[in-house]
C-alpha positions as CSV (number, residue, x, y, z in Angstrom):
1,E,38.0,-36.1,-49.6
2,Y,35.6,-39.2,-48.7
3,T,32.2,-38.3,-46.9
4,D,32.0,-42.0,-45.6
5,Q,33.7,-44.5,-43.9
6,P,34.3,-47.4,-46.5
7,S,35.8,-44.9,-48.9
8,C,37.9,-43.5,-46.0
9,D,38.8,-46.9,-44.5
10,G,39.7,-48.0,-48.4
11,D,42.5,-45.4,-48.4
12,E,45.7,-46.3,-46.7
13,K,46.7,-43.1,-46.2
14,C,43.3,-41.8,-44.4
15,M,41.4,-42.9,-41.4
16,W,37.8,-42.3,-40.4
17,N,37.7,-40.5,-37.1
18,P,34.3,-41.6,-35.3
19,V,34.2,-38.7,-33.0
20,T,34.0,-36.3,-35.5
21,G,32.3,-38.3,-38.4
22,T,34.7,-37.2,-40.9
23,C,38.1,-38.9,-43.1
24,S,41.4,-37.1,-42.4
25,V,44.7,-38.2,-42.6
26,G,45.6,-41.4,-40.9
27,C,48.2,-40.5,-37.6
28,D,50.9,-42.4,-38.6
29,N,50.9,-40.1,-42.1
30,V,51.4,-37.0,-39.6
31,Y,54.8,-36.6,-38.8
32,S,54.4,-33.0,-36.9
33,R,53.8,-33.0,-33.1
34,A,52.0,-30.0,-33.6
35,E,49.8,-31.3,-36.2
36,C,49.6,-34.4,-34.4
37,Q,48.7,-32.7,-30.8
38,G,45.7,-30.9,-32.8
39,M,44.2,-34.3,-33.6
40,T,43.5,-35.3,-30.3
41,T,40.4,-36.9,-30.6
42,V,42.0,-39.7,-32.5
43,C,45.8,-39.3,-32.2
44,R,48.6,-39.0,-29.9
45,W,52.4,-38.3,-29.9
46,D,54.5,-40.9,-28.7
47,V,57.8,-39.2,-27.0
48,A,59.5,-41.6,-27.0
49,T,59.3,-43.0,-30.9
50,T,59.1,-38.9,-31.6
51,S,55.7,-40.4,-33.9
52,C,52.2,-40.1,-34.0
53,D,49.3,-43.1,-33.7
54,K,46.0,-43.9,-32.8
55,Q,44.8,-43.7,-29.3
56,C,44.2,-47.3,-28.1
57,K,40.5,-47.3,-28.1
58,F,40.5,-46.7,-32.1
59,R,43.4,-49.2,-32.7
60,Y,41.5,-52.1,-31.6
61,N,37.9,-53.6,-31.1
62,N,38.6,-57.0,-29.4
63,A,40.3,-58.1,-26.1
64,S,43.1,-60.3,-27.7
65,S,44.4,-58.0,-30.0
66,C,44.5,-54.9,-27.2
67,S,45.9,-56.8,-24.7
68,A,48.6,-57.9,-27.2
69,D,49.7,-54.4,-27.6
70,A,52.0,-53.5,-24.6
71,E,50.8,-49.9,-25.1
72,C,47.0,-51.1,-24.7
73,S,44.9,-52.1,-21.9
74,W,41.1,-53.7,-22.2
75,Y,39.1,-53.0,-19.8
76,N,35.5,-52.4,-19.3
77,G,34.8,-53.5,-23.0
78,G,37.2,-51.3,-24.7
79,C,40.8,-50.7,-25.6
80,K,42.1,-47.7,-23.4
81,M,46.1,-46.5,-23.2
82,D,47.9,-48.4,-20.6
83,C,48.5,-46.2,-17.5
84,S,51.9,-46.7,-17.7
85,R,52.2,-45.0,-20.8
86,L,50.6,-42.1,-20.0
87,Q,53.1,-39.1,-20.2
88,S,52.3,-36.5,-17.7
89,T,51.5,-36.5,-14.2
90,N,48.2,-34.7,-15.1
91,D,47.4,-37.3,-18.0
92,C,47.3,-40.0,-15.0
93,L,45.7,-37.8,-12.8
94,S,42.7,-37.0,-15.0
95,D,42.8,-40.8,-15.9
96,T,40.3,-42.6,-13.4
97,Q,41.5,-45.9,-14.0
98,C,44.8,-45.2,-13.1
99,T,46.9,-44.5,-9.9
100,L,49.9,-42.3,-9.6
101,Q,52.3,-44.0,-7.5
102,A,53.8,-41.3,-5.0
103,A,57.5,-42.6,-4.1
104,S,58.3,-43.2,-7.6
105,G,56.1,-40.8,-9.6
106,L,55.3,-43.6,-12.1
107,C,51.5,-44.4,-13.1
108,R,50.0,-47.7,-13.0
109,M,46.4,-48.9,-13.7
110,S,44.2,-48.7,-10.4
111,C,44.5,-51.8,-8.5
112,A,40.6,-51.3,-8.1
113,L,40.4,-52.3,-11.2
114,S,42.2,-55.7,-11.0
115,G,41.0,-59.1,-10.5
116,M,42.5,-61.4,-7.9
117,N,45.0,-63.2,-10.1
118,D,46.1,-60.1,-11.6
119,C,46.2,-58.2,-7.8
120,N,48.3,-60.8,-6.6
121,A,50.9,-60.5,-9.6
122,N,51.1,-56.6,-9.0
123,D,53.4,-55.7,-6.3
124,W,51.6,-52.2,-5.8
125,C,48.6,-54.1,-4.9
126,D,46.7,-56.0,-2.0
127,W,43.8,-58.7,-2.5
128,L,41.4,-58.5,0.6
129,T,40.2,-62.3,0.4
130,D,37.1,-61.1,2.7
131,D,35.4,-58.4,0.5
132,A,37.2,-59.6,-2.7
133,V,38.5,-56.6,-4.0
134,C,42.0,-55.1,-4.6
135,V,43.4,-51.9,-3.1
136,N,46.7,-50.0,-3.3
137,R,49.3,-50.8,-0.7
138,C,49.9,-48.2,1.6
139,G,53.7,-47.5,0.1
140,L,51.8,-46.6,-3.2
141,R,49.8,-44.4,-1.3
142,Y,51.9,-42.6,1.0
143,T,55.6,-41.6,1.5
144,V,55.5,-39.3,4.2
145,Q,55.4,-41.0,7.9
146,G,52.6,-38.4,9.3
147,T,49.9,-39.3,6.3
148,C,51.0,-43.0,6.6
149,N,49.9,-43.2,10.0
150,A,46.8,-41.0,9.8
151,D,45.5,-43.8,7.7
152,S,44.1,-46.4,9.9
153,E,45.1,-49.3,7.1
154,C,48.6,-48.2,7.4
155,M,51.7,-47.5,9.6
156,W,55.1,-46.3,9.0
157,D,58.2,-49.0,9.4
158,V,60.6,-47.2,11.0
159,V,63.3,-50.0,10.0
160,T,62.8,-49.6,6.0
161,Q,61.2,-46.2,6.3
162,V,58.4,-47.3,3.9
163,C,54.7,-47.3,4.6
164,V,53.1,-50.6,5.4
165,R,49.9,-52.4,5.7
166,S,49.1,-52.0,9.7
167,C,49.2,-55.1,11.7
168,A,45.7,-54.8,12.9
169,T,44.2,-54.8,9.2
170,L,46.9,-58.0,8.0
171,Y,43.8,-60.2,8.4
172,Y,42.6,-58.6,5.5
173,L,44.8,-59.9,3.0
174,N,44.3,-63.7,4.3
175,S,42.0,-64.4,7.3
176,D,43.0,-68.3,7.1
177,A,44.6,-68.2,10.9
178,N,47.8,-70.0,9.9
179,I,48.3,-67.5,7.1
180,F,47.3,-64.5,9.0
181,S,49.6,-65.3,11.7
182,S,52.6,-65.8,9.7
183,A,52.1,-62.9,8.0
184,C,51.5,-60.8,11.1
185,T,54.7,-62.4,12.6
186,A,56.9,-61.6,9.4
187,N,56.7,-57.9,10.3
188,N,59.1,-57.6,13.1
189,M,56.6,-54.3,14.5
190,C,53.4,-56.5,14.6
191,I,53.0,-59.3,17.7
192,F,50.1,-62.2,17.1
193,N,48.2,-63.0,20.1
194,S,45.8,-66.1,19.2
195,S,43.8,-65.4,22.3
196,E,42.0,-62.1,20.9
197,T,39.6,-61.6,18.2
198,Q,40.6,-61.6,14.8
199,S,40.4,-58.0,14.2
200,R,42.9,-57.6,17.8
201,Q,45.4,-60.8,17.4
202,C,47.9,-59.0,15.2
203,A,48.6,-55.5,17.0
204,P,51.8,-53.4,17.2
205,R,54.6,-54.3,19.4
206,C,54.2,-51.9,22.7
207,Q,57.0,-49.8,21.6
208,Y,55.6,-48.9,18.1
209,R,52.2,-48.6,19.6
210,Y,52.9,-45.9,22.4
211,T,55.4,-42.9,22.4
212,T,54.6,-41.7,26.2
213,Q,54.6,-43.3,29.5
214,Q,50.8,-42.4,30.3
215,S,49.3,-44.0,27.2
216,C,51.9,-47.1,27.4
217,N,50.6,-48.0,31.2
218,T,47.0,-47.7,30.5
219,D,47.6,-50.9,27.9
220,P,47.6,-53.8,30.2
221,D,49.9,-55.6,27.3
222,C,52.3,-53.3,27.8
223,L,55.0,-51.3,30.4
224,W,57.0,-48.6,29.9
225,D,60.6,-48.8,30.5
226,S,62.1,-46.1,32.1
227,F,65.3,-47.1,31.9
228,N,65.0,-47.4,28.0
229,S,62.7,-44.7,27.9
230,R,60.1,-46.7,25.7
231,C,57.3,-48.4,25.9
232,S,57.9,-52.6,26.1
233,A,55.7,-55.4,26.1
234,D,54.8,-56.5,29.7
235,C,56.7,-59.1,31.3
236,A,54.4,-61.9,31.2
237,L,54.4,-61.4,27.3
238,Q,58.0,-62.2,26.9
239,F,58.4,-65.6,26.1
240,S,62.3,-65.8,25.8
241,T,65.5,-65.0,28.3
242,A,66.5,-62.6,25.6
243,P,63.9,-60.5,25.1
244,C,62.6,-60.5,29.3
245,L,66.3,-59.8,30.2
246,A,66.5,-56.8,27.5
247,T,63.7,-55.0,29.5
248,S,65.3,-53.5,32.2
249,M,61.6,-53.9,34.6
250,C,61.7,-57.9,33.9
251,Q,63.6,-60.6,35.5
252,W,63.7,-64.2,33.9
253,D,62.8,-67.0,36.3
254,S,64.8,-69.9,35.3
255,T,62.5,-72.3,37.8
256,T,59.4,-71.5,35.8
257,N,60.4,-70.5,32.8
258,L,58.9,-67.0,33.0
259,C,59.3,-63.6,32.7
260,T,58.2,-61.5,35.4
261,R,58.2,-58.0,36.6
262,L,60.9,-57.1,38.9
263,C,59.2,-56.6,42.7
264,R,59.6,-52.9,42.6
265,Y,57.7,-52.7,39.3
266,R,55.1,-55.1,40.2
267,Y,53.8,-53.4,43.8
268,T,53.6,-49.8,44.8
269,D,51.6,-51.0,48.1
270,P,53.3,-52.6,51.1
271,T,50.7,-54.9,51.9
272,A,50.9,-56.4,48.4
273,C,54.5,-56.6,48.3
274,D,55.0,-58.6,51.3
275,V,52.3,-61.0,50.9
276,D,54.3,-62.1,47.7
277,P,57.0,-64.7,49.1
278,D,59.5,-63.2,46.0
279,C,59.2,-59.6,47.5
280,Q,59.8,-57.6,50.3
281,W,58.8,-53.9,51.0
282,V,61.8,-51.7,52.0
283,S,60.8,-49.1,54.5
284,N,63.4,-47.1,54.3
285,E,63.3,-46.3,50.5
286,F,59.9,-46.9,50.2
287,Y,59.5,-49.7,47.4
288,C,59.3,-53.1,46.7
289,A,62.4,-55.3,46.5
290,P,63.5,-59.3,45.7
291,S,63.0,-60.9,48.9
292,C,66.4,-61.4,50.7
293,A,65.2,-65.0,51.6
294,R,66.2,-66.0,48.3
295,H,70.1,-66.1,49.1
296,G,70.7,-69.4,50.8
297,T,74.4,-68.7,51.8
298,T,75.8,-65.6,54.1
299,A,78.2,-65.0,51.3
300,I,75.4,-64.1,48.4
301,C,73.5,-62.7,51.3
302,E,76.1,-60.0,52.7
303,T,76.9,-59.2,48.9
304,D,72.9,-57.5,48.6
305,R,73.2,-54.1,49.9
306,L,69.2,-54.9,51.0
307,C,70.1,-57.7,53.1
308,M,71.9,-59.0,56.3
309,W,72.6,-62.5,57.2
310,S,71.1,-63.8,60.4
311,G,72.9,-66.0,62.4
312,A,70.3,-66.5,65.3
313,S,67.9,-68.1,62.4
314,H,70.3,-69.0,59.8
315,N,68.7,-67.4,56.6
316,C,69.0,-64.1,54.9
317,V,66.8,-61.1,56.2
318,V,66.3,-57.4,55.2
319,S,68.8,-55.0,56.0
320,C,67.9,-53.1,59.2
321,S,69.6,-50.0,57.5
322,V,67.3,-50.0,54.5
323,Q,64.5,-51.1,56.7
324,Y,64.0,-48.7,59.4
325,A,64.5,-44.6,59.1
326,T,64.0,-43.9,62.4
327,R,65.1,-45.3,66.6
328,T,61.4,-45.7,67.1
329,D,60.8,-48.0,64.2
330,C,64.1,-49.8,64.5
331,R,63.7,-50.7,68.2
332,T,60.2,-52.6,67.2
333,D,62.6,-55.0,65.2
334,S,64.3,-57.7,67.8
335,N,67.1,-57.9,65.1
336,C,68.1,-54.6,65.0
337,E,69.2,-51.6,67.4
338,W,69.6,-47.9,66.6
339,N,73.0,-47.0,66.1
340,S,73.4,-43.8,67.7
341,I,76.9,-42.2,66.6
342,D,76.0,-42.6,63.0
343,G,71.8,-42.4,63.7
344,M,71.0,-45.1,61.5
345,C,69.7,-48.9,62.5
346,K,71.9,-51.6,62.2
347,K,72.1,-55.1,62.7
348,T,72.4,-56.1,66.6
349,C,75.5,-58.0,67.3
350,L,73.4,-61.0,68.8
351,L,72.8,-62.1,65.4
352,N,76.6,-63.0,65.1
353,I,77.1,-66.4,66.3
354,L,80.4,-66.9,65.9
355,R,83.6,-64.9,67.4
356,T,84.8,-64.6,63.8
357,D,81.5,-63.2,62.6
358,C,81.3,-60.6,65.5
359,A,85.3,-59.4,65.1
360,L,84.3,-58.3,61.7
361,D,81.5,-55.9,62.7
362,P,82.9,-52.6,63.9
363,K,80.4,-51.9,66.3
364,C,80.6,-55.5,68.1
365,N,82.7,-57.0,70.9
366,W,83.0,-60.6,71.8
367,N,81.7,-61.0,75.7
368,T,82.9,-63.5,78.2
369,N,79.6,-65.8,78.0
370,N,80.9,-66.3,74.6
371,T,78.0,-64.0,73.0
372,C,78.7,-61.2,70.5
373,G,77.6,-57.9,71.7
374,D,77.1,-54.0,71.1
375,K,80.3,-51.6,71.9
376,C,78.9,-48.8,74.0
377,Q,79.7,-46.4,71.9
378,Y,77.0,-47.4,69.3
379,I,74.6,-48.2,72.1
380,Y,74.2,-44.6,73.9
381,A,74.8,-41.1,72.9
382,D,74.3,-39.6,76.4
383,S,76.3,-40.5,79.7
384,T,73.2,-40.9,82.0
385,S,72.0,-43.9,79.6
386,C,75.5,-44.9,79.3
387,D,76.6,-44.8,83.0
388,N,73.1,-46.8,83.8
389,D,74.5,-50.1,81.4
390,P,76.8,-52.4,83.7
391,K,78.9,-52.9,80.7
392,C,79.5,-49.1,79.9
393,N,81.2,-45.9,81.2
394,W,80.9,-42.3,79.9
395,D,84.5,-41.1,78.7
396,Y,84.4,-37.5,79.8
397,G,87.4,-37.1,78.3
398,I,86.2,-37.6,74.7
399,N,82.1,-37.1,75.4
400,T,81.7,-40.7,74.4
401,C,79.9,-43.9,75.9
402,S,82.9,-46.4,76.0
403,D,83.0,-50.3,77.1
404,R,83.6,-49.9,81.0
405,C,87.3,-50.7,81.9
406,G,86.7,-53.6,84.1
407,V,85.7,-55.5,80.7
408,Q,89.1,-55.0,79.0
409,G,91.1,-58.5,79.7
410,T,94.4,-57.2,78.5
411,Q,96.8,-54.5,79.1
412,A,96.2,-53.5,75.2
413,T,92.9,-53.3,75.0
414,C,92.9,-51.3,78.6
415,E,95.3,-48.5,77.3
416,S,93.8,-48.5,74.0
417,Q,90.7,-46.7,76.2
418,N,91.1,-43.0,76.8
419,M,89.6,-43.5,80.2
420,C,91.2,-46.4,81.0
421,T,94.6,-47.5,83.0
422,W,96.0,-50.9,83.6
423,S,97.0,-52.0,87.2
424,S,100.2,-53.7,87.2
425,D,100.4,-54.9,90.6
426,S,96.7,-56.4,90.3
427,G,96.5,-57.2,86.7
428,F,93.1,-55.9,85.7
429,C,91.6,-52.6,83.7
430,R,90.2,-49.8,86.1
431,M,89.0,-46.3,85.3
432,T,91.3,-43.3,85.8
433,C,90.8,-41.1,88.7
434,A,90.6,-38.2,85.8
435,N,87.4,-39.4,84.5
436,H,85.2,-39.0,87.6
437,I,83.6,-35.7,87.6
438,N,82.2,-35.1,91.1
439,S,83.1,-35.7,94.7
440,N,80.5,-38.8,94.7
441,Q,82.0,-40.6,91.8
442,C,85.3,-40.2,93.1
443,G,84.5,-41.4,96.4
444,Q,83.3,-44.5,95.9
445,D,86.6,-45.5,93.8
446,T,89.3,-46.5,96.3
447,F,91.9,-45.8,94.2
448,C,91.2,-41.9,93.9
449,E,90.5,-39.1,96.3
450,W,88.6,-35.6,95.7
451,V,91.5,-33.1,96.5
452,S,92.1,-29.1,96.0
453,A,94.7,-28.8,93.1
454,K,97.5,-26.3,93.0
455,S,94.8,-24.2,90.9
456,G,92.4,-24.2,94.2
457,V,90.2,-26.1,91.6
458,L,88.4,-29.3,93.2
459,T,89.3,-32.6,90.8
460,C,89.8,-36.5,91.1
461,R,93.1,-37.6,91.5
462,G,94.9,-41.0,92.2
463,K,95.4,-41.7,96.3
464,C,99.1,-41.0,97.2
465,N,99.9,-44.0,98.0
466,I,98.8,-45.8,95.1
467,L,100.4,-43.5,92.5
468,Y,103.6,-43.7,94.8
469,K,104.5,-46.4,97.0
470,S,107.5,-44.4,98.8
471,C,104.9,-41.9,99.7
472,L,104.6,-42.9,103.4
473,L,108.2,-42.4,104.0
474,Y,107.4,-38.8,104.0
475,T,106.6,-36.5,106.5
476,S,106.3,-33.1,104.6
477,P,104.6,-32.9,101.5
478,S,106.6,-33.8,98.3
479,P,108.5,-31.3,96.4
480,R,106.0,-32.7,93.2
481,D,103.2,-31.5,95.2
482,S,104.2,-28.2,96.2
């Protein structure tokens, strides 16, 4: 047994313990794990090789020798066990120079101890150029989305399911404008805006920034896509056709090559909507719609349910049925008229300049003055108003306002009217006597007379000499009258 270090070091089976100041058997001559672990001040048991050897700090006293040993690392003027060689979680956590990687459970030297070159060579670390420090990457720090997103420097990548550096702090890695912008756009969760201050130039895309409509719409750069139920970049920030059209609230203008909001999402106020030449306010449905004026032909105009073609002005205008909901509002527009049958505002027949267009509209008639006019049944809902119009008569048989019999030019059209009959001798259409409901109306019709029927009820019927030309030959009542 030796009492001094020179003598102890001279024996190859022995070693000097600088901690206790005593000479003991060398670690490499200890073959029992229990005995080796009892000498923890100097020795360590290597599970991989099942052997006992010296701890790194006692093996070497210079950096070159220490660094040449894969088990050791030179740090702060001394040789220590490399973090990757620590054999338990507790050993790793108790070593202030080491970090336990959450994802893999591996122990590595803390990034904070690395210089720039070592840091950049280590895929676990990020070098922050402005602060000149090395830090652990977010993926090393967190494996759960909640804790990842709670750290302002980190964010959860929903595609790779890995915690990564947040868009806003990417410039910490390199503040050079070109490198920074490239790093930003390389992450599909981030968007770069050079007009912002540096700390705000790289930001999460709206769909990753907000998850609720309220928070999304408070950001002027974002817009809540109600169709896809997600937050999207405002249309003005969509710079190509595909992403623009992928957002249900946007439209691509091929003339200006700009992405803009659809009118219904651009304005909520009628005045502001109507001032924009691209938009029009739909009063009946209370929203801002694309302007009908953009449709240059009748065919295209008529395919848009909100629009109608005006033959008078030769342009596409807002459809009366979607523009007005009440009779009063409808009558304020000279292009429109109230349809009493279905209780809706419709295009006035006068807008149909061509006879063919007039014929296609079921509520219109082509007049003798070569204009398109409304059928009486679509104008009036009461007998008084109907009979006051020289073109119309009330059909009491079906309680409907119909075109006056006298305007029916053919026998076919005449007899299609319930209240009309065709006079073969004179070749014109007239009202049936039965449609006169009082003696005054009946007496004004030279073809009719007010008489008492067999039942005793007074009624209007055709005069005998008109109904039966041979009636004048009889001097006594006809058997059919008895």
